[in-house]
N, C-alpha and C positions, 0 to 999 in steps of 0.2 A: 886570286887578281885581288888586292882591293877593291875598296870604291873609287879610291883618289885614281889609280891604272886606269879603271875602267872608265871613268869619267874622261883621261888624258887619252886614250884609244880610242872615244867614240869622237872627242874632240878631231883628234890629227886624221880621222876617218871622212871626215866630215866636212874640212876644208882643207885641208892639203892643197888640192887641184885649183884652192879661190885664191890660197894664201902665195902659192907660188904662180900661178898666172900674174897675180898683180907685179910680182916680185920682179917676174921677168920683163914685164917693159919699166922699170924705174935703173936695172944694173944691170952690165954685163950677161952673155948667156950662163959664160962660167961663175960667176958669184953669184947668180938665182938660187941655185941646187943650196950654199951655204948662208948665205941669211935666210933661206926660206929654214932649213934646220937651225937657226939660231930665234928663229922666231919662235918654233915649235921648245926647245930648249926655255927659251924664257915662259910661255906658255905650264909648260913642266914644274918651272920652281915656284909659277904663280898663281897653279893651278884652283885653288882654292879663291881666287880674285878674279876669275875668270867672270865673266859675267854670263846669263843664259843665252842672250844673243852674242855668241863668242866674235861673229864673223868684224862687228866694225873695230874687236879691240883687237882683234888681230893682225888689223889690217893698218890700227895703227901703230903698231910694235914693228909691223913691216915697216912702215913709210920713215921710223924714225929711224932703224938700225938700218934702211940701207940709206939716208942720209948720212946719217952720223957714219959711218963705218967704210961706206964706197963713192964717195961726193956723190950723191946722186942730185945734190941741191944744183948743184953747178954745170945739170945734165939735163937739164928739165925742158930741152929740146928735143932729148932723146926720146922720150914718150913718143912724140908724133914717126920718129923714124925709125921705133921700132915698129909700132904700128903698121906700117908700108908694107913688111915680110909678113903678114898675118894671111894673104891671102893663101887658101888653096887651089889646087886642079878641081877640087869640087869646085868650091866655089865658080868657079870660071866656070867649070859645065852646065851649072844649073840657067846662067844670065847666056847674055848674047857677051859674047868677051868684048867689044866696041863697049856696047854698053857699061858692062862694069869696070871698066878702066876706066870711062869716064865720069861714072860716078862716084868710084873709089878715090878717082884723085881729085875730085872736086868737094871731097867727105874730107882728107885729108889735107888740103889746102886752107879751107876753112877752121878744120882744128890746131892747124899749125899756125894761123891768124888769132888767136886765142891767146888770153896772157896763160902760162903754167898753173895759175891757182883757176880757173876755168876751165880750164881742158881735164884736170886732174877730177874736180867738181863733175862735169860731165861724167867721166869713164866711172867714177865711184858708185854713182847714181844710176845713170844708164846700162852699164855692163856689170856693174857687180853688182847691183840689187839693193843698195843700201838706201834707205829713207834719209832725209838730209839732215835728222837728227844724229843719225848714227854715223853718216858719214862725217860730221861736225867731228863728234867726238874723234875717230880715226884720223883726220887729218888735225886736229890738236885747237880747233876753234870756234868759236860760239855758235849757235845754229843760225843766229842771224845773220851772221857773217858768212857763213858758207850758204844761206840761201839766197843772197845778193850775189855771190860769187857763180851760185847755178843759174841765176836767173840772167845776170848780164850774160856769161858764156852760152845759152840757149838762145837767149836773142841774138847775137851777134852770129850763131851760127844758122840759126832759122832767115836773116838777112842775106847769107854768104851764101847760100843753098838754095834763095829762092829763084823764080824765075831766070832763066839765062838772056842774058842781054843779047847776045849773038844771036841765038837760033829762034828766041823767042819761046822755048819750049819749059816745062816746069818739071821738075823734078819732083819726085814721090813727096809727098807729105800726109800729115793728115788730115783726115777728112774732114769736110767742112761740115760748119754744124746744121742741122736741118731747121729749118724755118719751123712756127708752129702753124698747126694748123687751128683755123677759126672758122667755127662752124656759121653756116647761117639762116638767120633767123627768118 
């Protein structure tokens, strides 16, 4: 095996699941394998151009292929609908079922209220672990534009998932900042 083949093999083994996970939320499950295969076919042809941090580049290729070849641009709301089906039986056993259903429904409703670009920004950073600069490259916009999408999406999610009006209960969120300790003189 030459160096080029070895690099591609490492790339495929390291990122196949990430790329497939990204694609399956954007196209029908039947087309997800095809799109993922096409992503790696492009990677093979351009292996010398694939950057060291390959995931953002691969997700950008996946996004473009899904949009161009499978009409995912017109199915942006499908992202949230597909997220609905991601709960497994193991998830239900780990939580109180009622709490889990309420929390999931609240999160999905909040995500559904975001613009497609904001929802994509949130998922790229939170689920796929990309930095804002990497995610901006993947979606084909400037870092500043992506950062604005991410900021607005996070702000809207925080408002939507804040204290519940009906019960007064709060949904779990980030821990409050500790107050500085002041020494008495």
